[in-house]
N, C-alpha and C positions, 0 to 999 in steps of 0.2 A: 791607401797610404803605403809608400815604399819604405823598405828598410833603409835606415840611415844611421850614421854614427851616434846621433843623439838618442834615438829610441833603443839602440843596442846598449849604450852605457846605462840608460835608465832601467832597462829590464835586468841587466846583470847586477846593477847596484841595489835595486829594490829586492831582488831575489836573495842577494847576499845578506841583507838585513833580516829578512824573514827567516832564512835558514839559521843564521846565527842566533836570533832571538828564540826560535823554537828549541834549539839545542840548550841554550841557557835556561829556558823555562823548564825543560825536563830535569835539569840539575837543581832547580830551586826546591827548597824545603817547603812543605805545605803551609807553614806558619808565616812565611815571608810574603804577605799579600802585597806589600808595597812594590817589591820586585816583580811579582806576577803581573800586576796591572801595568807596570812600566813596560814589560815585554808584550803584553796584550795590545797596548796602544801602538807600539812600533809595528807589530805584525799586521794588525787590521788596517793601519794607515797606509802601509806599503802594498797590501793586497788590493786596495782600491786602484792604485796606479797600474799594478800588474794586470788586473782584469781588463783595463782599457787597452794596454799595450798588446795583449794577446789578440785583440780585435785588429789593431793596426798591423800586426805581423801576419794577419790572415790565418792564424792558427785555428781560430774558432770556425772559419769557413771550411777548413780541411777536416776538422774534428768538431762538428756541431754539438756533440754530447757534452763538451766542456761547459757550454752555456748553462747546463743544468746545475752546475756547481756555483754559478754566480750568485753572490749574496750582497745585500746593501751594507757592506762594511763601513761605508762613509758615515753611517749613523751609529755604529758601534765605537768607532775610534774616539770621538769626543767624550763619549760616556766613560770609556776606559781611562782617558786622561783625567776626567773629573774624579774617578775612583782613586787614581794614583795620587792626585793632589790631596784628597781627603785623608788617605792612609799615610801619606808622607808627613802631613801636618798633624797626625794623630786625631783627626776629626772624622774617623770612619763612621761614627754614628749618623752623620749627615748623609753620607752616601747610602748607607743601609736603610735609612728612613725613606729616601726618595728614589731608590734604584729602579723600582718597577715603573714609576712614572717616566724616568729617563729612557727606558727601553721601549716606550710606546711608539716613537717614530720608526725605530728599527722593525718592530713587530708589524706595523702598518705596511711599510714598504717591502717587508719580506713576503707578506701576503700578495702585494701588488706584483712583485717579481715572480711569485709562483703562478699567479693568474696569467702573466705574460708568457711564461714558459709553456703553460698548457695551451694558450692561444696560438703560439707558434706551431706546436705539434699538430693542432687541428686546423692548420693552414689559415690562421687569422679569422676564425669564425666569430670570435667574441669581439675583438678590437681590430680596427684596420691598422695597416702598417704606419700610417701617419699618426694615429693615436698612440701607438706603442712608442714611436720615436719621440712624441711630445712628452709622454710620461717619463721616459728614461733620460732625455736630454734637458728638458725644461723644468718640469715639476720636481724631479729628483734632485737636480743640482741646486735649484733655488731654495728648496726646503732645507737642503744640507747647509747652505751658507747661513740661513736664518738660525738654524738650530745651533750651529757652531758659535755664532755671535752671542746667542742667549746664554749658552753654557759658559762662554768666556766671561760674561758679566757676573754670572753666579760664582765661577771660580775665583774671580777677583774679590768678591764679597767674603768668600771663605777665608782667603788669605788675610784680608783686613781684620776679620773676626779673630783669627789666630793671633795676629800682631797685638790686638787690644787685650788679650788675655795674659798680660805680663805677670799676674800673680801666680800663674802656673809654672813659668820658666823665667830664666834670667833675661834681661834686656838684650845683652850681647848675643846670647844663643838664639833668641827669637829673630833678631835682625839678620844674623848670618844665615839662618835656615830659610827665611822667606826671601832673602835676596836672590838665592839660587833659583827658586821656583818662580819668582817674579821675572827673572831674565828669560826663562823658558817661555813663560806666559806672553811676554812682550814680543818675542820672536814669532810665536804662533799667531798672534794678532796681526802682525805685519804681513805674514804670509797669507792670512785670510783676506786682508785688504787687497793684496796683489791678485789673489784669486778672484775677488769681486771685479777688479779692474779688467781682468782677462775676460770674464763673462760679459762685461760691458762692451768690450772690443768687438764681440760677435754681433752686437746690436748696431754698433756704429758702422762697421764695415761688413756688410752682408756677404761680400765676395769671399770672406774667410770661411773655410770649411775644414772639417776633420779635427784632429786633436793636436796638430803641430803647434798651435798658438799656446797650448798648455805646457809644452816642453820646458820653457825657461822656468816657470814656477815649479814644475815637478822636479827639475834639476836642483833648484834651491831647497826644495822640501827634502829631497834625498840627502843633500849635504847636511841639512839640519838634523836629520834622523841619525846619521853617522856620528855627528858631534854629540848629540843627545845620548846616543847609545854608549859610547866609550867614556865620555866625561860623566855621564849619569851613573854608570856602574861604579866608577871610582868614588863619586860623591856619596852615593847611597851606602856603600860599604863603610865609608868614614862615619856617616851619620848613624848607621845601625850598630856600629861597634860600641861607641860610648859618646855621650853628649859632651864629655870633657874635651874631646878632640876638636870641638868647634870653639872652645873658650880661649880667650886671650889671657895673658898673665895677670892683668888687673882684675878680671872677673874671678880668677882662681883665688886671688888674695881676698876678695870680697867674700867668697864662699867660706874661706878659712875664718874670717871675722865672724860670720854668722854661726859657724860651728862652735867657735869660742864662746859666743853668747849663749848658745843652747846648752853648752857644757855645764852652765850653772843651774840648769833646770832638769836635764835628763842624766841618767847614769851612763857610763861608758858602754855597758851592754845594750841599753836601749838605743844609743846612737849608732850602733852597728847597723840598724835598719836603714839609717840615713845614707850610709856609704854605698849602698847599691845604686843610688841615683841622687847624689848630694846636691846637685845644682837646683833641681826643682823642689825637693823636699825641704832643704834648709830655708829657702826663701819663703815657702808657705808657712812653715813652723814659726819662723821669725815674725811673720805678720800676725799669726794667731796669738803668740805669746805677748807681743806688744799691744795688741788690741785689747787684751784682758787687763792691761795696766791699771786702769782706774775703776774696774768693776769690783764692787764690794758686796753685792747681793747675789744670792744663788740664781734667781730667775734671770738677772742681767747677764750672768756668766753663761748660762745655758742658751739664752737667746743669741748672744754674741757668737758662740761656737757654731750654732746651727746656721745662722745667717752667713757667716764666713765660709762655711762648707759649700754653700750655694755660690757665693760671689767669687771665691778663690779657686774652687775646683770644678766649676761649670757643671754642677749636678742639677738635677731637676726637682728633687725633693729631699729634704733632710729633717729628721725629727730627733728629739732627745726625750726619752721616756725615763721617769724615775719611779722606783719601787715604793708602793704604799703597803707596808707589812700588815697593817691592820685589816685591810680589805683584800690583801693578796692580789693586787692588780698593778699593772704598769700604767702610770698616768702620764699622758703627753704634756710636757712642760714648755716645749718650744718646737714649732713646726714652720718651716719656710719652704716655698716652692717657687720655681722659675720655669713655667711652661713655655715652650717654643721661644726661648731666649728673650722673653719679655721682662718686665720689671719684677724684681724679687718681692714677693708678698708673704706676709705672715698669716698663717691660717690659724684661726682661733678655735674652731670646733673640730676636735679629734676624739675618737671613742677610746676609753680606757680598755686595756687588754688584760685578761686573766693571766697570771704568771705562768700557769702550767700549759698554756695553749700557744700554738703556732711557732713561727721561727724565733720571734723575740723571747718567747717562753723558754725555748731550747737554749738560747744564749744565756739567760739568767740561770737556768738549771745546771748547765755545764761550765759556765764561766769562760766560754771560748767563742770566738767570732764565727759567724756563719756568712758564707758568700754564695749566693744563689745566681746561677747564670741565666736561668729562665724560670720565672715565677709561674708561668702557665703550666709547666710540667708538675710543679709542686702543688698548686691549687686546683688544677684541673677544671672541672665544670662548676666548682663552687662559686666562682666569681668570673663569669665570662667577659664582663666589661672591664677587666683589669687593664690599666693603661701602662703601668710600669712592668718591665720584664726582668731587669737585674736588681739585685738587692744585696747590700752589705750591712751587717749588723755587728757591732763591736761592744763588748761589755765595758761599763765604767766602774772602776773599783774605788773604794775609800777604805783604808786600813784592811786591805786584802779581802774585802767583802763586796759583792756586786750590789751597787746601789742604783744602777740605771743602764740604759742601752742607747748608744749612738747609732742611729739607723738612717741609711741613705738608699735612694732608689733612682733608677734611670730606665728609660724606655728602650734602650738598646740592649740586645742580648749579649751576655758575657762582657759587659762594659767594664766591670771592675777587674783590674789587673793586680799583679803583685805589689807594684808601687802604691796603689790605692790602699791595699791592706796594711802595708807598712806605715803609711801616713796616718790612717785612721787609728791604728794602735797607739801611735804617738800623740795624736790629738786627744784620744781618750785618757792617756796618761797626763797630758797637760790639764785636762778638765779635772782629773783627780787631785792634782797638786793645788789648783786654784780653789777647789771646793774644800780641801783640807785646811787651807789657809784661812778661809772664811769661818770655818767651824772652830778654829783655835783662837785663843786670846793673845798669842804672841804677836809682836810688832815686826818681827823679822819676816818680811814678805819677799820671797825670792823673785817672783815675777815683776814686782813693782819697785825693786830696790835699785836706785840709780846711784852708782859710785863712779869715781874717777877712772876706774879701769873698765868701764862699760864698753863692751865690744862693738855695739852699734854706733856709739859716738866715735870710736876709733875708726870705724868704717866710714863715717861721714867726714871725719878729718882727713882720711886718706883720699877720698874722692875730691875734696876741696884742693888739697895740695898736689896730688898727682895728676888728676884729670882736669882740674880747674873748671869744674862744672858751673862755677859762679859767673863765668863770662857769658852764659846764656841769659839774655835780658828777660826771657819769659819764665825763668826759673821760679818755682813757687813751692810752698809746703807740700802740696799734693804730688808734684813732680818728683821731689826728692824722696818722699815716703814710699812712692811706688818703686823708685830705683833701689832704695834700701830694703824694700819689701817689709816695711813695718808700718804701723798705723800712724796717721798724721798727728793724732792727739799725743801719742807717745813721743814722736819726734819733737813736737813743740815743747813738751815738758823736759825733754832731754836737753834741748838747746838752752832753755831757761835756767836749768839747774847747773849744767856743766859748762855751758858757754857764758853764763852770767849776763845774758841779754835776750831780747826777743829775736824772732826769726829774721826780721828785716835787718836789724843791726848786725846780726851775725854774718849774713851774706854780704852786706855792704862793707864790713870790716875787711873781708878778703878782697873785694873790688877796689877799695881805697888803697890797700897795700900794693895791689897790682898797678894802679895808677901811679903811685909814688915811685915804684920800680921803673916804670917807663919814663917818667919825668926826669929821672936821674940817668937815663940811658941816652947817650949822644945820638944814637940812631933815630931817636924820636924828636930831635930838636926842631925839625920842620913841621911837626904835627901840632895842630891846635890842641889846647887842653881838653876841649869838649870832644874832639875826635878821639883822643886817647881814652876818655871816659866811656865812650860808646864801644870801643874795642874791649873794654874791661867788664862790660855787662850792664852799665847804666843805660837807660833808654830815654832819658830827658835831662835837661840842664838843671832844673830846680832841685830834684831829689839828689843829683850828684853833688851840687855845691853844698847842700845842707849836710849830706853824709860826710863829705870830705872835711868840712869845718868842725863837725861833731867829733870826728876821730883824730884830727890833727891840731885843731885849735886855730888854724889859719885857712885862708881861701886857697884854692889851687894855684891861682896866679901868684899870690904871695909866696907860696911854697916853692914854686919854680924859680922865682927871683932869688930867694934865699939860697937855693942849691947852686944857682949860677954864680952868685957872689962867693960862696964857699969853694967852688971849683976854680 
């Protein structure tokens, strides 16, 4: 292969990315794993092209020892991109759980590369030249394509799972964050398809030899890497700074509404914990507080708290232990688990724990939380079959005395971060408030008191008037409760009391007012009444006519005629 402008541009371009990424990697702090995997991906992806270009430039023929350094980076690059995706979406436990399996193809082909190098040194005594060529050109490349596509599907599922966990973060934040990574994902899939078509071209036209047919796809890939490098650095800095940077004005107002509602429950000092990460914590606390709305028995409260810790925080096991002073033991009152992201299940059989023993005993004795990064280090050989690795245990107080422990576990090492601790302390406080209300005879219940100044109803009213969410024909109680991050039962009772009607009538009242507004607008004179109704959120004729007559006393046709006469 002769030197030409194309392979010169490719070599210089790919080397530029590698050098720049290596320099940036040296400047990265150890904790910034998202950035590190970002640069690892770019380095390994471009080294694959550089290795082949060195052959085209005949550099390996002049200096054969360079071939000793050749490594199957093509199997590392998709693994690093998967790691980057997981850390970017804060799903690092997924990568950490399966990373050794993901490295199997790289390990296998690294051994193959080593055998080939030894084989070349001993003058092809093990494999013939044709076999070596087949392994490097056919098996290697085809397996790489298959591996990349399998990881692409897996990456897409990780993104989908993140998008579905809206209890963890706000809707706007989740969509904006996944939109960026989805765009990157789509471009990589397109490039992979072009790569497959290029491979197919070799089978169709046997006269094509060498690597020149790959130059167009490599050129596109190099351009993508430069765009990904510079736009990616800018985006990652924005994301790592503060989640508020991705929020729009409407979401900020919603967060303020939620903080206003929580202000009736927590003290100003306690809410200082929220301000470190207000978007995620306020939403979760709002859901927990409203979910307890109709719970009037202690066991129901404890079960609700434990179950919501699993569903809203994506934990794998959560238990609440209560102190039995007579027997000096901690009795498990509610335990839920969610192994391997399956259905949340309530575990009935749990062993009581003596108050003076173990991590939970220490929490009771000191009245302070305990966060364990690796249980294997603490327990040692006493329990070799332990599944969970991280543990967070927080005391539950009532009248300044420890009455129980909120305990959570996860099989990822060092899973619980500062925002988990802040959140669990507030959930424990919420449990204390609710238990205190149950134990007293007063009728003034903070958590279940619905008044006209209710912050969640103001938030709902704001979404109706400002965002006009009622125009969505598929809008339901579950959709809105997830958007508001409150329980659907609480939302239903909120609308019944403060809206003075049921959920359906409440939504339809806004839709009818929107229809009336458009019927009075000359710009809609050429629209049919049903067409206007569909634009305003109604999805069929019969419910629309019934709702319109219920709210106005006349049919839509009669209303339009009246307005035309009046005008």
